[in-house]
N, C-alpha and C positions, 0 to 999 in steps of 0.2 A: 504493499500500499505505500502511495506518494503520500506524504503530509507537506503542504505548502505553508510558508510563513510569509505574512504580510504585515500591512497596519491597519490600525484602527484610528480613526480622525474624528474631532468634534464637527458637527454641523457646519462651522463658519470656515473650516479648512479650506485652504488652497491646494492642498496635496489630493490629487485625484487619482494617481497611480504611483507605483511603487518609485519610478523614476523621479517623480516629483519630491520624493521625501529626501534626497540625497542634494541638499542645497546648502549654502552657508547660511549660519544661524539656525537651522531646523534641529530641534531637539527631540530623539527618540526615546522612549522610556522601554525598560526591558528590565529583566531580572538579573541583578548584577552577578557578573562572573558565569551565568548559566549559558547554555547553547546558543540561544537566540542572540545574546550580549556579545559573545565571542564571534559569532557569525558575522555580526554587525559591523565589528571593529576591524574585522578583514574585509569587509566589500565597500563599506561607506568611505566616499573620498572627502566630502565637503560637509555633512551632517555630524552632529554629534550625539553621543549615546549618554542617556542619564540613567543611572542604576537604581534599583528600588530592591529591596528585601523579599517581596512577594508581589505576584501579578496584582492583587489588591491594591498594593501601595503603588505600583506603577499606573494603574488606572487612576488613582487619585492624584498622579502627578500630570494627567491629561486632563482631569476634570478640573484641578487647580490653574491650567495653563502655565504650568512648568515644564511641561513636554508638549510637543505638537502632534506627536503620534505614539502610538502603543504598538510595540512589535510582538507577535505571538503566531502560533497556529492558525489558520483560518478558522478552523472549527471551534477554537476557544474564543477567538474574535467574535464572532457570530454570535454567540451566547453572549459575550460581554458587552454587546450593543443594548441590551436590555438595561443594563446598569447605568448608560449614558444617554439619556433622550436624544434623539437627534443623530447620535454619532452613525459613522458607516464604515465599511470595511473597503479598502481601495483595491482597485484592480491589480492584477499582477501578483508576482512573489518574487522576495530578494533571496530566499532558499527554500529548497526543497530536500526533504529528507525520505529516503525510503526504509520503511520499518515493515517488520513482519511478526506474525503471532504464531 
C-alpha cells in the first residue's frame, strides 16, 4: 500500500498544492524528529519546518497561525480537517511510502 504525505492548510492559505508550500517564509508543522520532519528537512529548499511534540500540538501551531501548513499522511489530514473548520488538504504529495501488512 502506498501512503502519500501532503499538507493541511487553513481556509485562507495561498498554498494550493505541495509545490506552493516550498516558498520562503512558509512554516510547515510536523512532529519533531519524526519521519515526516526528517523527510521535509531533506526535500524543502526554501520553506522551514516547525517541530511539535505531537500531531495535536502541530495542529495547534497551524490553528494559532504559528505554521502555514501541517504535514502528515493524507488519510490523517483528512481526519484532521474536522478539527479545523474550513481547512483543506492540498493537491499532490511531497513523499510517498510503501507499507505492507
